[in-house]
N, C-alpha and C positions, 0 to 999 in steps of 0.2 A: 784342500781336501774337502772343504764344504763349498757347495754351490747351488745358486738360486735360480739361474736363469738360463735358457738354452744357449744364448748368445755368449756364455762368458766357456764354451766347452768349445774343442778343437772337431768340428763335424760328432756332434753325439747324436748317439740313438736314442729317438722317445718314443716312447710307446705310450705314457702315458700322463695326463695333467691332472693333479689332484689341487682343489682349491679347498680353503676353511676358513674357519675364526674361531681364535680363541678368547674364551670371558671367564671372568670368576665366577664359579658356581652361586654364591650369595648375592653379590650385587649386581651381576651379569655385567658389570664393566668390561672394554673391550682390555687386555693385557698385552703389552707391548715387548718384544724383545724374546717371545718362548719361544725355544728350541723345538722343532718338529723336524724326525730324523727317520728314516724308514730303517728297520731293526735288521741287524745282520749287515749292511754296508755303511759307507761314510756319506751316503747322501742325504742332503738335510737343508734346511732353510731357517729362518726366524719369521716372528710375526711385525706386520708395520704397525704405525700407531694406531691403525682401526683395530689392531688385532686381527689382521688377514693375512694370510699365506697364500703362496703357489710354489707346488713342488712339481718339477720336471723330471721325471725318471724313466730308465729304462726299463723297470720294473714293468709287469703288466698285474692286472688286477686279478684276485684280492692280495694284497699284501698288509702289513702290519707296521704303525707307524709308532715314535715313543714321543711323546709330547710330556717336556720337564721346563721346569721354570723355578727359580729361586725362592723358596717360601711356601711351595705348593706340593702336594703329591705327585709323583711322576706316572702316567698312565701312558696304556698300549692300548692304541685302538686300530679296529680291524679296518683297512679302506677298501669298498668294494663300488663297482660302477653303480649300484643304485644308491651307495649313502653319501655320494658327492653332489654338491660340495656339503663339506663338514661342519658342524657348531659342537667343539668340546669346551665342556663346562671341568674347569680345573679347580679343587678345593685345597684349603688351606691345609699344610702340612702340621698335624698335630704335634709334631714333635716339637716345633717352635713355643708351644706351650708346656713342654713337660708333660703333657696329657698323653702317655703314651703305654703301651701294654706292657705290665711288668709281671713279676713272678714272685712278688716278695709273699704270697700265700699259697707259694708252689704249686699255681697254676695262671693262666695267662688271664690277665684281668686290666681293664682301666685304672690308671693310679687315682684318679678322681671319683671311682665307684668302691673302693676301700676304705673301709673304717680304720685304718690305721694313719698316723701323720708321717708321710713318706717323702722325700726329696728325689728327684729323678735329673741326672744329669747325664745327657745322651755323650755318644761318643765324640761327635762331632764338637762339641761344646767342650769336652775337656780337652781336644786338640787345638782348639781354636786359641782358647784362654791360656796354653800353656800349663794345665794343671796335669804334667805328668805324673804325678803321684798323690798322696794324701796328703801332705804336709801342704801343697798348693791348693789341693781340691777343698780344702776346709775354708778357703778365703768365699767359696761359693755357697757353703753351707754353714752359717752363722752357729748353729747350735753343736757343731763338730769342733772337738777340740784336740789337737796333736802337740806333745811336747817331745824333744827328740833331743838329748845331748850326746847318743848314737844310736847305733840300730837296736841295739841290745836294750839300751835304757830309753824305751819308747814308751810311751803314754798315749793311747788313744780314748777318747772319752765323748761322750755324747750326751750334752744337759750336762756335763762335769762329772758324768760318773762314769765308771766302767773298770780303770787300772789306775792303780796307786800313782798319785802326784809324785816327779820328781825321778829316782831311779828306781830301775826296776829288780823285785826280788821274783827268783824262777819257780819260788815255792805258792805262788798266787795265781788263780787263774782270771784270765781278762774277761770283763763284762762286757766287752762290744765282740759281738762274732764278727767275724773277716771272712767272706766268702768268695770262692772265685769258681764257677761254674758248678756250685754246690759242694763242694770241698770246702771246709773248714781249715783255715792256717791258725795253726795254735799260737806261731811264736810272733810278737809283735813286731820283730826286725821286718816282718814281711810288708809292714805300711811304708816303710823306707824307700820299696823298690821301684821302679819305673814300672807304669802300669802298660801291658801289651796288649794292643789289638781291642782294645776296649770297645764294645758294643753300646754300653751303659752301665751306670752305678745308680744303684737305688740305696738309698740310707733311710732304714727305720728307727725311728726313735721310741724311746722306751722299749719293755722287757717286751720280749718275742718269744719265751721258751715253748708254746704250744705250736710253734709253726717250724724253728729251726731244730737241727740237729744237735750242736751244741748249746747247752743253757746261754742265754744272753740276757742278764739283767738289765743293762741299759740301752740295747739296741743292737744294730746291726748291718754291716756295709754288704749287700750283695752285688756284687759285680758278675756282667755276664761280658762275655769277650765273643769276638764273630765267629760265626759257625764255617765251617766248609761249605762251600757252593756246589751245587753242581754246573752252574755256567760260569767260564772262566774271568776272575777278578785279578787285578792286581794295583796295590797301592804302594806308591814310593813317598816320601816325604823327608826333607833335608832342613835343616834350622844352622842360621850361623849366628854369632854375636859379639859382644863384648865380653873382656875376660877368657877369651879364648873357648866360647861356647859355641860345640858342634853337638847337634844331634839329627840320629839317623832313625829311621823307620821305614819296615819294609815289611810289607803282608800278600801272599801269593796264593789263590785259592782255585782250586777246578776239578772239575772227574775225573776218577782215575779208571772207572769204569760207569755201566750206567747205573750201578747200587753203590759204589765207593767214591767218596771226594774224600781231597785234601786241603789242609791248609798248613802253612807255615808263615811264622812271623818273628822278626828280629827287632830290637830296640837297642840302642847304642847311646851314652850319654857323655860327655865329657866337659871338663869346663876349669880354668886354673880356681887356684884358691884364693879365698877373700881374705884372711889373715897372712900375716908378713911375720915371720920370726926371725928377729936381727941376730940371732945367735949362730943359728945355721945359715942367713940369709938365703930362706925359701918360704915361697908360698905355700901355705896349707890350706887344708879345706876346700879342696879339690871336688871335682864329681868325675869319678871314673867307673861307669855303670855299663853291664853288659844283659842283655837277656834274650830268650829265645822261647818258640813257642810252639808246637807241631801237634795236628789233629788230624784224626782220621775219623769219617762220618760213611757209619754201612747202614743202610737203608733196603733191609732183604723183602719189606714188604711197606704197607703204607701206614700200616700199625705199630712197626717196631723198626727202632732205631737203634744203633749203639755207638758210643764217640769214644774213642781212646784219645785221651791227649798227656802230652809230657811237656815241663817246663824247666827252664835251669835260668837261673838269674845269679850275677857275681857284682861286687861292689868291691873297689882296690881303689880307694881314696887314700890320701896322707891327713886324717882328720878321725876323729871330730874336734878339734881343739877349742877349748873355751878361753876366754880373755877376761882378767881381772876387771870387775866394775866397779869394786868399792870396797870401802875398809868398814868394820863396825866397831867401835870401843866396846868390849864385853866385859863381862863384873868379873873377869880374874885380875890378877896382881896385876901392877902397872908391868911388871918385867914378863909378863905373858901377853901385852899386847901385841900386834902384828906390828906396829911399827917400831916398836923398840926393839923387837926380836928381829927383823930384817936389818936395823942399825947398827948392833952388836955385831952383824956377820957381814956388815960392809958392804949391803943389796939396797937395791932400788928398782923398782919396776921401771920395763922401759918406758912405759907412757901412764899418766895419771886419766888418761882420755880414753874410753875403752870403742870408742869410733874411731880413733886413731888406728885402729885393729893392726895393734903390733904384739905380739908375745917376743918370750926368750926362753922357751920351754927347753930343759936339758935331756927329756926323754922322748924319744920319737913317738909320732902320734901313727895309729894304724888302726884301719877300722876293715878289716876282712871279714865280709858277709856274703855266704853263700847259700842260697834256698834253691831246691825243686823239688819234683814230684813226678808219678804217674796216675792217672785216673782212669778209671772206666766207669761210662754213664750208661744205662741201659732205660730206654723207655719203652712202654709197651701198653697200648691201647686196650684195654679191659673195659667190656660193657660202655657205661658214661662216662668214664674217668678213664687216668693212666698211673698205672704204676712203674715206680722209676727205682733204681738200685744204683747207687753210686759206692764205689770203692775207690779206696785212693793210700797212697804211700808217699810220705813228704820225709824230706830231712833239712836242717840246718846247720850251718857249722860256722863258727865264729873264732876269728884270731886276731884278738885286740893289743894296742899298746897305749897307755894314758900315761898323762902326767898328770894324777891328781893334787898336787900344790899349787898347779898352775902358776909357778915360778920358775925362774932360773937356776934357783936354789937345788943341791941335791938332797931333797926332805923325801917324799917317793919316789925312788927311782925306778921301781917297777910297781906296775899296776895293771895286772894282764888276768884275764880270764877265759881263757879259751874252752869251747864248750863244744859239744857235738848233740844234737836232737834228731829223733825218728818218730813219726808220729804213722798209725796207720787208723783209717775211719772206716767204717761201712754204713750207710742209711738204706733202708729200706721203707719206702711209704708211698701210699696209696692218695690220690687226690681225685674226687670228681662229685657226680650228682647221684645221690642213693634213692631219691624220690623227686618229684616234682617241687616239693618244698624243701628239700633236705641235700644240703652238699657239705664237703669237707675235706679234711685230710687226715691221715692217721700213718704213724710211722713207728719204725723204732731206731736206735743210733748205739753206734758202740765207736770208742776211740779210746785206743791204747799210746801211751809216749812213753819215752823214755829218753832222760836227759843226764849228761854226766860230764865231770870235767874233762878235759884234752892234753895232757894228762890229767894237769893240776892247775889252779888258779894261783898266781904269786902276788904276794904283795912285800914289798922291800923297802927298805929304809937306806938312805944314804948320810951323808958324814955331816948334814944339816939337820937330821931329826933331830937330836938330841935336844935343840935349842927350841922346837918348836913343841914338843912333847913335854919339857920341864917342868913340872911340878912343883918342885921345891928350891931352896935355893943351896941346898946340898953341895958341896965340891964335887961329889961324886958323879953326877951327870956329866961334869966337863971328861970323864976319863977316857983318854984317847980311846979312839976305835970301838967305844961302846955299843954302839946302834949301828955302826957304818955297817952294811952288807946283813943288817939282821932282819929278818923275814918269815913269812908264812907259806906254807905250800897246804892248799886246801883239795882236799879229794872226795867230792861228792857224788851222788848218783840218787836220780829220784826217777821213780817207775810210778805211772797212775794210769789207772782204767775208769772211765766214763762211760755206762749206760743209761738207756731211758727209752720208754715209751711214751708218747706222746699224741696229743689227737685234738682237732678243734672241729665244732661243726657248724655250719650255717644254717639255721631253720628261719624257713620265710614263716613269719608268723600271718603276715599278710604280703600283698604284692610290697609295699613300700617298707614293711617295719619288720625287721632282723635280730633274730638272738642269738648271740653266737658264743657259746661255753667251750672252754677249752681245758685241758687237764695235761700234767706231767709229771711223770714218775721220775726220779734219777737215784742211782746208783753210783756213788762213788768212792773211790779207795787210791788213797796214795802210802807209797814207801819212799824212805828216804834214809840215805846211809852216809852221813856226815862225818869226816874228820880233820881235822887243822893241825899241822904240826909246826913248830919255830924252828929255824935254822939260822945259822950263822952270825954277826957280830962276834963281841968279844969272848973269847973261851977263858970264862972264870968260873970259880968253886965260890966267890964271895958272894954270900946269901945277900948281902945290899944291894949289889950289883945285879944280882938275878931279880931280885923285886923289881928294879927299875925296866930291866927287860920285858918283864913279865907284863909291868903296867902299861907297856906299847902294845905288845903279842901276847897273845898266850896260846896254849895247847887247847882245844876244846874237839870233844867228841860225841856224839849221840846218834840214837836209830829211833825212828818214829813209825809206826804201822798205824795207819787210820781209815778207816770206812764209816760211810754216813751216808742214809738214805733220805729223801725228801719229797713232800707231794705240794705241787704247785698247781697254780692256775688262773685261769681269767675268767671274766664275763664282758661282753660287749653289747650293748643294745645300740641299733643302728637303724635310723629313718632316712630314707630317700624318698622324699617329697617327688621330684622328678629327676630330668637330667642336668639340672642347673642348681640342685641343691641336697647336699647330704650332709646328716648330721650323725654324729656316735658319742656314747659313752661309755668308758671303759675301767674297770677295777680288774688288778691284778696282782697274784702273789708272785715272788719268785725267790732265788736264793744262789748264794754263791759256796762253793764245797769249803772245806776246812783249807787254811793256808799254813803252810810250813818254812821256816825261816833258814834260808841256803846261803845267807850271807854273812854268817857268823852271830853269835849272841851277845848284847852286851855283859857284863861281868859285875858282881856284887861281892865286894870283900876278896877280889881277885879269882871269884870263882864263877863260871859263867851261867846265867840263869837258866836253867833248862825249861822252866816253865814256860819260857817264852818261844819255844820249839816250835810250839802248834798254837794256831790260833782258832778261835770260832768261827762258825760258818756264818756268812751275811747272809740277813733275813729282809727280802723286800715288799712293800705294800705300795700300793701304785695306782692312783686316780687320774683320769685323762676325760676331759669333755673336746670335743672338736666340731669345725663345721666347715665341710669343702663347699665351695658355690661356684658357680659360672656365669658371672652376669651378663655375659654377651656370649657370642660364637668365638669373640677372638680373646678373651680374657679368664681369669681363673684368681681365685681369693681364696685363701684357706687361712683359718685361725685355730689353733691348738690352746688349750688349757689344763696344765698339769700339776699334780702334786705325790713326789715320791718319799716317803720315809723308810730309812735303813737304820735294823737293830744290828748290833755289833759290826758296824763298818770296818771293811778290813784298809787300813793303812798304813804308808808307809811312813817313817820319822828317822829324821835324823840323831843324830850321838855323836857325843866328843870325843868317842873312842875310836881310835884310827884304825883298829884292828875289826871294826864293825863294817866289812864293805857294803857301800850301798845303803846303809841305815839298814831298819830291821822294820818287821811286822808287828801291826799292835792293831786292839780292835779297840774302836771309839763307840761308846755305849749308845748313841742316838746319833745322826744325821736325817736332817731333812733338806731338799732341793725342789725347789717349785718354781714354776714359771708361767710364762705366757710366750707364743710365736706366732709369727704372721709369715706368709708366704703369698705372691703374687706375682703374675705375668699379664701382658696384656700385647697384643698383636694388631695394631693400628691399620696395619695394611701389609702385604708383601715385603714391604722394604722398611720398615719399620717396628722396631717392638722394643719393649723394656720387662726390666723384672727386678723382682724387690722381696728380700728377706729380712727379718727383723725378730731376734731371740730377747727375751729379758729371762734371767735366770738368778735365783736367789739360792746360794747355797750356805749351809750353817752347820756347825756343831752344836745340836742340839743339847748333850751331853757328851762331855771329854773330860772327866776330872783328872786323869793322870796322865797327859800328855807330856812328852819332852817340851824342855824351854827352846824360844825361838834364839837364833843365833846370838844376837844381843845380852840375853840372860845367862848364856854359859857361864859358871863361875859363880852362881850367886848361892844364897842358901840353898837352894832346893833344883834337884835336876828335871822336875817336873813340875806340872802346874795346870790349873783347871783352865780350858779354854775353852769352855759351854759357851755357846752364843757366839762364840768367833766365826770369823769367813773360812769357808773351804777353799784349798788352794785351786789355783788354774780357772778361776770361772770368772768372768766378765760379768757384771750384773746386763750391760746391754752390747749386743754384738749385731752388726748387719750388713749385709752386702745389698747393693744397687749396683743397676749397669742397663746399656742398653745398645742396640744396632741399628743404625740406619746406611741407607743405599740409594743410586740410583742407577737404573740401568743404562747401558752403554756397551761399547765395543772397544776392544785392546786388538788393534792389527785386523784380524779376521774373525776376532771369537768375540761369541756374544754373551754376556753375562751380568756381572753389576759391580759397582766400584762401591766400597763400603767403608764405615766407619764404627768402631764399637770399643766404648767406655767399660770397664768394671771397677767399681769402688769396695771397699772391705773396711770396716771400723769395729774395733773393741776397745771397751772402756778398761780402765786399769784391774787389775787382778793381784791377788796374792802368790808369790810364787815360795811359799814357805809351807809344810805341813802345819806348824804352830803358828797362827798370825804374828808377824813379824812388824815393827816400825820402819825396817830398812829393807827388807826383802818383797819391795811390791815394784809389779812392773807397770810405767804408765800406758796411758790408752794410745791407741795409737791409728792412725789412717791410710791406707794405702791405694795407691789409683793405678790401675792398669789400663792399658791401650794399644789399639792395632787398626791398622788402617790398609784396605788393598784391594783384589780383586779376585774374583770368583766366576765360574761358570757352571751352568748347572749340574752338569754330570762331572768334568774330568778335571778341571785344572784351577789351582788357587795358589796365589802366593799374597803373603803380606808381611808390613814391617811390625814390629810390636815393641812395647817397653814394659817393663813391670816394676814397679815400685817408681813410677815416672816422675814422681815428686823429690826424691831420694831424702826418704823418710828415714834418719836413724832412729831405730827400736832395737828393745831387746824381745826375744821369745822367752828366755825362760832366764832364771838365776838360780844358782845354785852354791851352797857354801862349801869352802874348801874341806878335804878332809882333816880331821880333828879342829874344828870350829877354833881356828886361832884369831878369828875377826875378818879374813878376807873371803868376799865372794865373788864368784865368778860368773858370767852370763854367755847365754849360746846369742849372737846376735842375726838380727834379720838381713836380707842380702841388701845391698846397697841398690840402684837403680841400675836394671839391664835392660839391653836393648838389641834387638837383631831383625831377622829377616827369616824367613819360613817358606818354603815352595812346597806344593804339595799334588802329584799326578795319580788320578784314577783309572785304572782300564778296565770297563765291564761292557 
């Protein structure tokens, strides 16, 4: 379909011959292999070794040509008889440098010009590196941590802060905002879903409460999807790999009328399981994801646009199972040690090496995860700014089944927390210039949420529970059927409302010196109705047997209504000496509202500790200085240093009580996180680029004098200890990513483009995987290497082979004590080496 000479056609009609030359805009060097195509038809050619081209066409002057080349901005040039021969200078594509237009401050700006530490990953990089969800994206942004033992129990942190580490408690607000096209996603399960048709991902580090709708004490993910277009476009992508990996993506967009455009996108991912259950002879922990997103864009005038969007995503994996990673000797009596317990029951683990990836769990694993919603975004240009209104409704439905004892024994035969969540949100804000020296953003935000059990949460013991819960040598523990089928049904309902008024100004004191003050006023209200009832087990009136049953599970009920207000803010001083240098210093305060315990309360003398039903708000003071530079036209170097102090830090702590599902919330008196970050990239030439990021993070409990003991100290003289000075969980002192891509221009059959090879590396040092520092529950540091090699054309075709974890590194992502603190602990394993092929075609 592409031809370059008249002799290649059967008696073609030639009305015009267009000649020209393509050069680099900066160096003026000739560019070989540039695609030159007449807009609207298939006629085109490519440049020769000297950058020249000759185009024979039946078209008559004037007509438009499209000039495109890998690593450069595509240009459209009007060709006339008067401007031939043409000389066209192509400029480097800034997206290679992450120097892109972003909306982090709710208006379109250059990333290097805003006084915020921000990482920007374009949609092309997301797709090419296989970072199709947040868990994979964290390998490109070392300041991001994500831990997920299942979609509900997911922790998304930035600089080690945001949500509680380990297992999730629904009564706490996340500190990292997760936004898609301006809509806040309240449930952490959203971070486990596949990205759908992403244009770019902005990760803002540090508190951002004066800019975003929902309060964000640690940072925000601001995801922008591709919008509907008034010119036809279609993208098709398919990937195939080992372990039965199949991923397919499709996106189609185009005009429906002169003022209405639409876009519809689909994504699906499947993969076989990475663990093998020897009891059921079934592979588990597979991938089974489906998602769709539809959008309508209506532009009644040049100053008004309305976008109606709807999305739905579902996951149906047999997962997320964890494999036992080790056994810790506790301070309990010998008969209560894990090894003695399983010996008495005539049981042994299917393997003592977790990387054999073998389990024998007797309870099926299930993680049914459904999310979706609709939103309407209205943008109206008013004066020198834009008024934006974003209305949204979203839902989440969770249907799990877990084996919380991680063994093939009937200990915890049921562990299920089916839930339903709905949220509505409304944001109205104005961003623009108020005078020649004053600009900013002001807004109001409201969100209401309703979370309830569906219809109840269940924890149920099996025939072997008595041996794991046995706390004395009394023969009563061996009473037949005492705990078999004994469990709890928990019914709870949490309703919450959060409202805020926020704003931030940008005052240009001089052309180079800017002062940016911001304020946020919050109102938060939460109500919870919690009721837990026991059922089953041996039907008896014997007070001694009832006391044993109550020691395992007990009835609990409480109601809590709470509301609080808070005024927080920030002050930034920024100095942009020139286009190559931008420096800033920021002080900010922030807060996270009251937390409510929804996983059950620990007991004292057999009675629930109702004083722990509600925990204090979290208060943040944050200091930061940063510098953003462009040493050359093709490079970026950014450095940030920060210190964050938190009072009444909201943390999730593990307890030895089986009945306290997923641990419980508590306040640490004071926590401090400080660190430094480096981000850099360089475009050596259009076919050679490098990037690198490095993060040093030091997180400590400054004061936490009443923390639960770690796993190995269970059964000691005290159930609490002073861990002041200890490391915060989930934080590696050092984390970094380094990568690059190189290529060479060439042809594949009749296609002109480039052959390329790219390598991405990610490293993180060891980190604690226990809320209270432990000698045993620490994850060793690891290095991952990903690579891809392939061919792509400037406009529409790409295919490449890829490998993730190329060196087949065995590593843990997280370690978790089993319920009851018997001494064994499980691991979330990182994926072994995977490889495959991706094909992509774009029509536009």
